[in-house]
C-alpha positions as CSV (number, residue, x, y, z in Angstrom):
1,X,113.6,146.5,134.6
2,X,115.4,143.5,135.9
3,X,113.0,142.1,139.0
4,X,114.5,140.5,141.7
5,X,112.5,137.5,143.4
6,X,111.7,138.1,147.0
7,X,111.0,135.1,149.4
8,X,110.0,136.0,152.6
9,X,109.6,139.8,152.4
10,X,109.0,139.8,156.3
11,X,112.6,139.1,156.7
12,X,113.7,141.4,153.7
13,X,113.8,145.0,155.4
14,X,113.7,147.3,152.3
15,X,110.2,145.9,151.7
16,X,108.8,145.5,155.0
17,X,107.7,149.1,154.9
18,X,106.1,149.1,151.3
19,X,104.8,145.7,152.0
20,X,103.0,147.0,155.4
21,X,101.7,150.0,153.4
22,X,100.0,147.9,150.3
23,X,98.5,145.2,152.9
24,X,97.2,148.1,154.7
25,X,95.3,149.9,151.8
26,X,94.5,146.6,150.6
27,X,92.4,145.8,153.9
28,X,91.2,149.8,154.2
29,X,89.2,149.1,151.0
30,X,87.8,145.8,152.1
31,X,89.9,143.0,150.6
32,X,90.8,141.0,153.5
33,X,89.4,138.3,151.5
34,X,92.2,138.2,148.9
35,X,94.8,138.9,151.7
36,X,93.9,135.8,153.7
37,X,93.7,133.9,150.4
38,X,96.9,134.8,149.2
39,X,98.0,133.2,153.0
40,X,100.5,136.0,153.4
41,X,100.7,135.5,157.1
42,X,102.9,132.5,156.1
43,X,105.6,135.5,154.8
44,X,104.9,138.1,157.0
45,X,105.2,138.7,160.8
46,X,102.1,138.7,163.1
47,X,102.7,141.9,164.3
48,X,102.3,143.5,160.9
49,X,99.1,141.3,159.9
50,X,97.7,143.1,163.3
51,X,98.8,146.6,162.6
52,X,97.1,146.2,158.9
53,X,93.9,145.0,160.2
54,X,93.5,148.4,162.8
55,X,93.4,150.5,159.7
56,X,90.6,148.1,157.6
57,X,87.4,150.2,156.7
58,X,84.5,148.1,154.8
59,X,83.2,150.3,151.9
60,X,80.4,148.2,151.0
61,X,78.4,150.9,148.7
62,X,81.2,150.9,146.3
63,X,81.8,148.3,143.6
64,X,84.9,146.0,143.5
65,X,85.8,147.7,140.5
66,X,85.9,151.4,142.1
67,X,87.3,150.1,145.4
68,X,90.3,148.6,143.1
69,X,91.0,151.8,141.3
70,X,90.9,153.3,144.7
71,X,93.6,151.0,146.2
72,X,95.7,151.6,142.6
73,X,95.8,155.7,143.2
74,X,96.3,155.1,146.9
75,X,99.6,152.9,146.1
76,X,101.3,155.4,143.9
77,X,102.8,155.5,140.4
78,X,103.7,152.0,139.9
79,X,100.4,150.5,140.8
80,X,98.7,153.8,138.8
81,X,100.5,152.7,136.0
82,X,99.9,149.1,136.2
83,X,96.3,149.8,136.2
84,X,96.3,152.2,133.3
85,X,98.1,149.3,131.2
86,X,95.4,146.8,132.4
87,X,92.8,148.9,131.0
88,X,94.1,148.0,128.0
89,X,93.8,144.3,128.6
90,X,90.3,142.8,128.2
91,X,92.1,139.5,127.7
92,X,93.1,139.9,131.5
93,X,89.9,141.8,133.3
94,X,86.1,141.7,133.0
95,X,84.5,144.7,131.2
96,X,83.5,146.9,134.5
97,X,87.2,147.0,135.2
98,X,88.2,148.0,131.8
99,X,85.8,151.0,132.0
100,X,86.7,152.0,135.6
101,X,90.5,152.2,135.3
102,X,90.8,154.8,132.9
103,X,89.6,157.0,135.6
104,X,92.8,156.7,137.3
105,X,93.8,160.0,138.4
106,X,97.7,160.5,137.9
107,X,98.2,163.9,139.7
108,X,100.7,164.7,142.4
109,X,102.4,167.5,144.3
110,X,105.7,168.9,142.3
111,X,108.9,168.1,143.2
112,X,111.0,171.2,144.2
113,X,112.8,173.3,141.4
114,X,116.4,172.6,143.4
115,X,115.9,168.7,142.3
116,X,115.1,170.1,138.8
117,X,117.9,171.8,138.4
118,X,120.2,168.7,139.8
119,X,118.4,166.2,137.4
120,X,119.1,168.9,134.6
121,X,122.7,169.1,135.6
122,X,123.3,165.4,136.1
123,X,121.9,164.4,132.9
124,X,122.9,167.0,130.3
125,X,126.2,167.7,131.9
126,X,125.4,171.7,132.1
127,X,123.5,173.8,134.4
128,X,119.9,175.1,133.6
129,X,121.4,178.4,132.9
130,X,123.7,177.0,130.2
131,X,121.0,174.9,128.4
132,X,118.0,177.6,128.8
133,X,118.2,181.4,128.4
134,X,114.6,181.2,130.7
135,X,113.3,178.6,132.5
136,X,109.8,178.7,134.2
137,X,110.0,177.3,138.2
138,X,106.6,176.3,138.3
139,X,105.4,173.1,136.2
140,X,102.9,173.4,133.9
141,X,102.0,170.0,135.2
142,X,103.1,167.3,137.6
143,X,102.8,163.6,137.2
144,X,103.8,160.1,139.5
145,X,106.6,159.9,136.8
146,X,107.9,163.5,136.1
147,X,107.1,166.9,135.5
148,X,106.6,169.4,132.5
149,X,108.1,173.1,132.5
150,X,108.0,175.8,130.0
151,X,111.3,177.0,129.1
152,X,113.1,178.6,126.2
153,X,116.4,178.0,124.2
154,X,119.5,179.8,124.1
155,X,118.8,180.7,120.6
156,X,115.0,181.8,121.4
157,X,112.8,178.8,120.7
158,X,110.1,178.4,123.2
159,X,110.1,174.9,124.7
160,X,108.6,172.1,127.0
161,X,111.0,170.1,129.1
162,X,109.7,167.1,130.7
163,X,111.8,166.2,134.0
164,X,111.9,162.6,135.3
165,X,110.9,162.5,139.2
166,X,114.5,161.9,141.1
167,X,114.2,158.4,142.7
168,X,111.4,156.9,141.1
169,X,113.1,154.1,139.6
170,X,114.1,152.9,142.8
171,X,110.3,153.3,144.1
172,X,109.4,151.2,141.0
173,X,111.7,148.6,141.2
174,X,110.7,147.9,144.9
175,X,106.8,148.1,143.8
176,X,108.0,145.2,141.0
177,X,109.5,143.1,143.5
178,X,106.6,142.9,145.9
179,X,104.0,142.6,142.9
180,X,106.0,139.9,141.6
181,X,106.0,137.7,145.0
182,X,102.1,139.1,145.3
183,X,101.6,137.4,141.6
184,X,103.7,134.1,142.9
185,X,101.4,133.5,145.5
186,X,98.2,134.6,143.3
187,X,99.2,131.7,141.0
188,X,99.7,129.3,144.0
189,X,96.8,130.1,146.0
190,X,94.0,131.3,144.1
191,X,91.8,128.8,141.8
192,X,92.3,129.8,137.8
193,X,95.2,132.2,138.1
194,X,97.9,129.6,137.4
195,X,96.1,129.9,133.7
196,X,96.3,133.5,133.9
197,X,99.9,133.6,134.8
198,X,100.1,136.8,136.6
199,X,103.6,136.6,137.1
200,X,104.0,136.8,133.3
201,X,102.1,140.0,133.4
202,X,104.1,141.6,136.0
203,X,107.1,140.7,133.6
204,X,105.5,142.3,130.6
205,X,104.5,145.5,132.7
206,X,108.1,145.7,134.0
207,X,109.1,145.6,130.2
208,X,106.3,148.3,129.2
209,X,107.6,150.7,132.5
210,X,111.0,150.0,131.5
211,X,110.2,152.0,128.1
212,X,108.3,154.5,129.4
213,X,111.2,155.7,132.2
214,X,113.0,156.3,129.0
215,X,112.5,159.5,127.5
216,X,114.6,159.0,124.3
217,X,112.4,156.6,123.1
218,X,109.9,158.8,123.3
219,X,111.6,161.1,121.3
220,X,112.1,158.5,118.7
221,X,108.6,157.8,118.6
222,X,107.7,161.3,117.9
223,X,110.4,161.4,115.2
224,X,108.9,158.6,113.6
225,X,105.7,159.4,113.9
226,X,106.6,162.8,112.0
227,X,108.3,161.2,109.2
228,X,105.1,159.1,108.7
229,X,103.5,162.5,108.1
230,X,106.1,164.6,106.6
231,X,104.4,165.4,103.4
232,X,101.0,165.5,105.0
233,X,99.8,169.3,105.7
234,X,97.1,168.4,107.7
235,X,99.0,167.3,110.9
236,X,101.7,168.7,113.0
237,X,104.1,167.4,115.3
238,X,106.3,168.8,117.6
239,X,110.3,169.3,117.0
240,X,112.6,167.2,119.4
241,X,115.6,169.2,120.7
242,X,118.1,165.7,121.0
243,X,120.9,168.0,122.4
244,X,118.7,168.9,125.4
245,X,116.9,165.4,125.6
246,X,118.4,162.2,127.9
247,X,116.5,159.0,129.3
248,X,115.5,161.5,132.1
249,X,114.9,164.9,130.3
250,X,113.1,165.5,127.4
251,X,112.7,168.8,125.4
252,X,110.4,169.3,122.8
253,X,109.0,172.2,121.2
254,X,106.2,174.0,122.8
255,X,102.9,174.2,121.3
256,X,100.8,176.9,121.4
257,X,97.2,175.9,119.9
258,X,93.9,175.3,120.9
259,X,92.6,171.9,122.7
260,X,90.4,170.1,120.4
261,X,87.8,169.6,123.1
262,X,87.7,173.6,123.7
263,X,84.8,174.2,121.2
264,X,84.2,177.7,122.5
265,X,87.3,178.7,121.6
266,X,87.4,176.7,118.3
267,X,84.7,179.1,117.2
268,X,86.3,182.1,118.9
269,X,89.2,181.8,116.7
270,X,87.2,181.0,113.6
271,X,88.4,177.3,113.0
272,X,86.0,174.8,111.2
273,X,84.6,172.2,113.5
274,X,83.4,169.9,110.7
275,X,86.9,169.9,109.0
276,X,88.7,169.6,112.3
277,X,86.2,166.3,113.1
278,X,86.7,164.8,109.7
279,X,90.3,165.7,109.4
280,X,90.9,163.8,113.0
281,X,89.3,160.8,112.0
282,X,91.0,160.6,108.3
283,X,94.2,160.9,110.5
284,X,93.4,158.1,112.6
285,X,92.6,155.8,110.0
286,X,96.0,156.7,108.1
287,X,97.9,155.9,111.3
288,X,96.2,152.7,111.7
289,X,95.6,151.5,108.1
290,X,98.4,152.5,106.4
291,X,101.5,153.2,108.7
292,X,100.3,150.4,111.2
293,X,101.9,152.8,114.0
294,X,99.4,155.1,115.7
295,X,98.9,157.3,118.5
296,X,97.3,155.0,121.1
297,X,96.2,157.8,123.8
298,X,94.7,160.5,121.5
299,X,92.4,161.9,124.2
300,X,91.0,165.7,123.7
301,X,94.4,167.1,126.0
302,X,96.5,165.1,123.6
303,X,95.1,167.0,120.4
304,X,95.6,170.6,119.7
305,X,94.5,172.6,116.8
306,X,96.4,174.9,115.0
307,X,95.6,177.7,112.5
308,X,94.2,176.3,109.1
309,X,92.6,173.7,110.8
310,X,96.0,171.7,111.4
311,X,96.0,169.1,113.8
312,X,98.8,168.5,116.3
313,X,99.6,165.5,118.5
314,X,101.2,165.8,122.0
315,X,102.5,163.5,124.5
316,X,104.0,160.4,122.7
317,X,104.3,157.8,125.5
318,X,101.8,155.5,124.5
319,X,102.1,154.2,120.9
320,X,100.6,151.2,119.1
321,X,101.2,148.8,116.4
322,X,99.4,146.8,113.9
323,X,101.1,144.5,111.8
324,X,99.5,144.3,107.7
325,X,98.2,140.9,108.5
326,X,95.8,142.2,111.7
327,X,94.9,145.3,109.7
328,X,93.7,143.2,106.8
329,X,91.8,140.9,109.1
330,X,90.4,143.8,110.7
331,X,89.2,145.3,107.2
332,X,87.4,141.8,106.3
333,X,85.6,142.1,109.9
334,X,84.4,145.5,109.3
335,X,83.5,145.0,105.5
336,X,81.6,142.0,106.3
337,X,79.7,143.7,109.4
338,X,78.7,146.6,107.0
339,X,77.8,143.7,104.2
340,X,76.0,141.8,106.8
341,X,77.5,138.9,106.4
342,X,77.3,136.9,109.8
343,X,79.2,133.9,108.6
344,X,82.1,135.9,107.2
345,X,82.0,138.1,110.3
346,X,82.4,135.0,112.3
347,X,85.3,133.9,110.5
348,X,86.9,137.2,110.4
349,X,86.6,137.4,114.0
350,X,88.0,134.4,114.4
351,X,91.4,134.8,112.6
352,X,91.6,138.3,114.5
353,X,91.3,137.1,118.0
354,X,93.3,134.1,119.7
355,X,92.1,131.4,121.1
356,X,93.9,127.8,122.8
357,X,90.5,126.0,122.1
358,X,88.0,126.2,119.3
359,X,85.0,127.8,120.2
360,X,81.3,126.5,119.5
361,X,81.3,127.8,116.2
362,X,77.2,127.7,115.6
363,X,76.9,129.4,118.8
364,X,79.4,131.9,117.9
365,X,77.9,132.5,114.5
366,X,74.6,132.6,116.1
367,X,75.5,135.3,118.5
368,X,77.4,137.6,115.5
369,X,74.0,137.3,113.7
370,X,72.0,138.7,116.8
371,X,74.7,141.5,117.1
372,X,74.3,142.4,113.0
373,X,70.8,142.5,113.6
374,X,71.1,145.0,116.6
375,X,73.6,147.0,114.6
376,X,73.7,146.8,111.4
377,X,69.7,147.2,110.1
378,X,69.9,151.0,110.3
379,X,71.5,154.1,108.5
380,X,75.4,153.4,108.5
381,X,75.8,157.3,109.1
382,X,74.0,156.3,112.9
383,X,76.3,153.7,113.6
384,X,78.9,154.2,116.0
385,X,81.9,152.4,115.3
386,X,83.5,152.5,118.8
387,X,80.9,151.1,120.8
388,X,80.0,148.6,118.2
389,X,83.5,147.1,118.3
390,X,83.9,147.2,121.9
391,X,80.2,145.0,121.9
392,X,81.8,142.9,119.4
393,X,84.8,142.4,121.4
394,X,82.8,141.4,124.6
395,X,81.3,138.8,122.4
396,X,84.5,137.4,121.9
397,X,85.3,137.3,125.2
398,X,82.3,135.3,126.1
399,X,83.4,133.1,123.5
400,X,86.8,132.9,125.3
401,X,88.4,134.5,122.2
402,X,91.8,136.1,123.5
403,X,91.9,140.0,122.2
404,X,95.3,141.0,121.2
405,X,96.7,143.9,123.4
406,X,97.6,146.3,120.1
407,X,94.2,145.7,118.8
408,X,92.4,146.7,121.9
409,X,94.7,149.9,121.9
410,X,94.0,150.4,118.4
411,X,89.8,150.2,119.1
412,X,90.5,152.3,121.9
413,X,92.0,155.2,119.9
414,X,89.3,154.9,117.2
415,X,86.4,155.3,120.0
416,X,88.5,158.1,121.5
417,X,88.7,160.1,118.1
418,X,85.1,159.0,117.0
419,X,84.0,160.7,120.2
420,X,85.8,163.9,119.9
421,X,84.6,164.0,116.4
422,X,81.1,163.3,117.2
423,X,81.2,166.1,119.7
424,X,82.8,168.4,117.1
425,X,80.3,167.5,114.3
426,X,77.4,165.4,115.4
427,X,76.6,164.5,112.0
428,X,80.1,162.5,111.1
429,X,79.4,159.3,109.5
430,X,82.7,157.2,110.6
431,X,81.7,154.3,108.5
432,X,81.6,156.6,105.3
433,X,85.1,157.9,106.2
434,X,86.5,154.6,107.4
435,X,85.2,152.6,104.4
436,X,87.9,153.8,101.5
437,X,90.9,152.6,103.9
438,X,88.7,149.3,104.5
439,X,88.3,148.7,100.6
440,X,92.1,149.8,99.6
441,X,93.5,147.4,102.4
442,X,91.5,144.7,100.7
443,X,92.5,145.7,97.0
444,X,96.2,145.7,98.2
445,X,96.1,142.2,99.3
446,X,95.3,140.9,95.5
447,X,97.4,143.5,93.6
448,X,100.0,141.6,91.5
449,X,102.9,143.0,93.0
450,X,101.6,142.2,96.6
451,X,101.0,138.4,95.4
452,X,104.7,138.3,93.8
453,X,106.3,139.6,97.0
454,X,104.1,137.2,99.4
455,X,105.3,134.4,97.0
456,X,109.0,135.4,97.0
457,X,108.7,135.4,100.6
458,X,107.1,132.1,101.2
459,X,109.7,130.6,98.8
460,X,112.8,132.0,100.7
461,X,111.4,130.5,103.9
462,X,110.6,127.4,102.6
463,X,114.2,127.7,101.1
464,X,115.7,127.9,104.4
465,X,113.9,125.5,106.2
466,X,115.2,122.9,103.8
467,X,118.0,123.8,104.1
468,X,118.7,123.8,108.1
469,X,117.2,120.8,108.4
470,X,120.1,118.3,107.5
471,X,122.1,120.5,110.2
472,X,119.5,120.3,112.6
473,X,119.4,116.9,112.7
474,X,122.9,116.2,112.8
475,X,123.0,118.5,115.6
476,X,120.7,116.7,117.4
477,X,122.0,113.2,116.6
478,X,125.6,114.3,117.7
479,X,124.4,115.5,121.3
480,X,122.6,112.3,121.4
481,X,125.8,110.4,121.0
482,X,127.4,112.8,123.8
483,X,124.1,112.1,126.1
484,X,123.5,115.6,126.5
485,X,120.3,115.6,124.9
486,X,118.0,116.7,128.0
487,X,114.1,116.0,128.5
488,X,112.4,118.6,131.0
489,X,109.1,117.9,133.2
490,X,107.0,120.2,134.5
491,X,105.1,119.6,138.0
492,X,101.7,121.3,138.0
493,X,99.8,121.6,141.4
494,X,102.1,120.5,143.5
495,X,101.9,123.8,145.3
496,X,98.8,123.5,147.3
497,X,100.6,120.1,148.9
498,X,103.7,121.8,149.3
499,X,102.0,124.7,151.5
500,X,100.2,122.1,153.2
501,X,103.5,120.4,154.3
502,X,105.0,123.8,155.5
503,X,101.7,124.6,157.5
504,X,102.3,121.5,159.2
505,X,105.5,121.5,159.7
506,X,105.2,125.0,161.1
507,X,102.1,123.6,163.7
508,X,104.5,120.8,164.8
509,X,107.8,122.7,165.6
510,X,105.2,125.3,167.2
511,X,103.9,122.5,169.2
512,X,107.1,121.4,170.1
513,X,108.3,124.5,171.2
514,X,104.7,125.1,173.1
515,X,105.1,121.9,175.2
516,X,108.6,122.2,176.1
517,X,107.6,125.6,177.8
518,X,105.1,124.1,179.4
519,X,107.1,121.3,181.3
520,X,110.0,123.6,181.6
521,X,107.6,126.3,183.6
522,X,106.1,123.2,185.3
523,X,109.7,122.1,186.7
524,X,110.5,125.6,187.7
525,X,107.3,125.8,190.1
526,X,107.7,122.4,191.3
527,X,111.5,123.6,192.3
528,X,110.6,126.6,193.9
529,X,113.3,129.0,192.5
530,X,113.0,132.2,193.9
531,X,112.0,135.4,193.4
532,X,108.5,134.4,194.0
533,X,104.8,135.9,194.1
534,X,102.1,134.3,196.4
535,X,104.7,131.4,196.9
536,X,104.9,130.8,193.1
537,X,108.1,131.2,191.4
538,X,107.8,134.3,189.1
539,X,109.6,132.6,186.2
540,X,107.5,129.8,185.7
541,X,104.4,131.9,186.1
542,X,105.7,134.0,183.1
543,X,106.5,130.5,181.1
544,X,102.9,129.4,181.7
545,X,101.2,132.9,180.6
546,X,103.5,132.8,177.4
547,X,102.3,129.2,176.8
548,X,98.6,130.2,177.2
549,X,99.2,132.9,174.9
550,X,100.7,130.7,172.0
551,X,98.3,128.1,172.5
552,X,95.7,130.8,172.2
553,X,97.2,132.1,169.2
554,X,97.6,128.4,167.7
555,X,94.0,127.6,168.3
556,X,92.8,131.0,166.6
557,X,95.3,130.2,163.4
558,X,93.9,126.4,163.0
559,X,90.0,128.0,163.3
560,X,90.7,130.8,160.7
561,X,91.9,128.2,158.3
562,X,88.8,126.3,158.5
563,X,90.3,122.9,159.3
564,X,90.4,122.0,162.8
């Protein structure tokens, strides 16, 4: 989704009301310090700032992470989605935020049925009656992006239809432009944030949100997932009805099953909790370590159990990918932990994570040894894989090792399925179920066929590199002869000086206007120009009052900046 860069938001009408609401909510939940640090008063009219401060509420009893969640919930769909995505980015946020943001509530009132009919007609070029024999007016569920209705096709098949909320793209576009503006201010005014590059995060988020708004992509995910398990009878994937699916309408098979977390109903239906727990864990392992394409949000509401203990996944809006090399490195990490080899575990962790600066390796190895002392000298069936991996990633973060987003998604998915599995079967041995997959990955790496393939690929890459070098050198020399070789320099650290110069010039201009107003008012008073009030010219008196108010405002602004 293209994001327009906006300069002076206070002068851009289509953003004014939304920016007013965002700042009001920030001040309401006690983030006035951030608003002041971003120096937004340079971009917004003082009236807006005063309006926002009237609504500020101090919520000192709540943690900052909880207040951030409440801010995102109140600001609506774009910010809720941003929070949900950031909850999978431990490389960007502290642990307390990673734990709090998944609690974001995405429940909003449904939009009226006439709007549902309008979206279906616009997308499918047919009325609802021409596509479905029946269509429930009351939605099964409603969220900020869309809502789901139950229906029946003309040939009598029960389906569910996901309809995108009308006008949501326009709302998201404005929010993204404001987010980009705020991110730029954060890079400019908040120390250390120029390294995190929040503008790049917003760009990545816009790309992610663009994919989520395209329901045809979710349909493609479902079809790919179904192909992965077409020979697997333990899993079922709902059918997609392509003839009734577009970027804003998704029609899929209706699943009448039992939620995996509904233990009472599972037992009532005669389903085997022990088998379901093991199947669920084996299936997530297969997704990750055999296919490298996995359901990234397997919470209990997205997993149903069908007759014969068949597991059915729904809601494929969030999927994760893990390349073969990352899977192999993760397997090395787990096996080194199982074998209680802290040196190999530290090396595997370094290979799995990202680091701009080399960490203190002895300190990392020492922390790894302490971590393994805490977790690995007990029966393996008592080891919980999810908490173990999360603590390992926290240790990596302490050593400034970056966590790739897909790796965190994978760990989050494993943790979720493990939690559900232990709720179904308290004696579930996660390490025992995972070990065969880890060993298979390690053995496949030394298989003769794999070694031959890797050597052939490396040879091909080297051949193309040697072949391209003369041409590249010739191109560079040609550009040099033509004087077209360009060198670019990027200046960093000048933003504070530019901002200071802007403040100085603004205050000088303000002072000149103020002095002119005082002098002009004095001349009017001395000339005695009517109308008068108590023998004092009214125009001159008004001029002095305005000049006084402006003078006090300038003084307060200087005092608030902390620099007299």
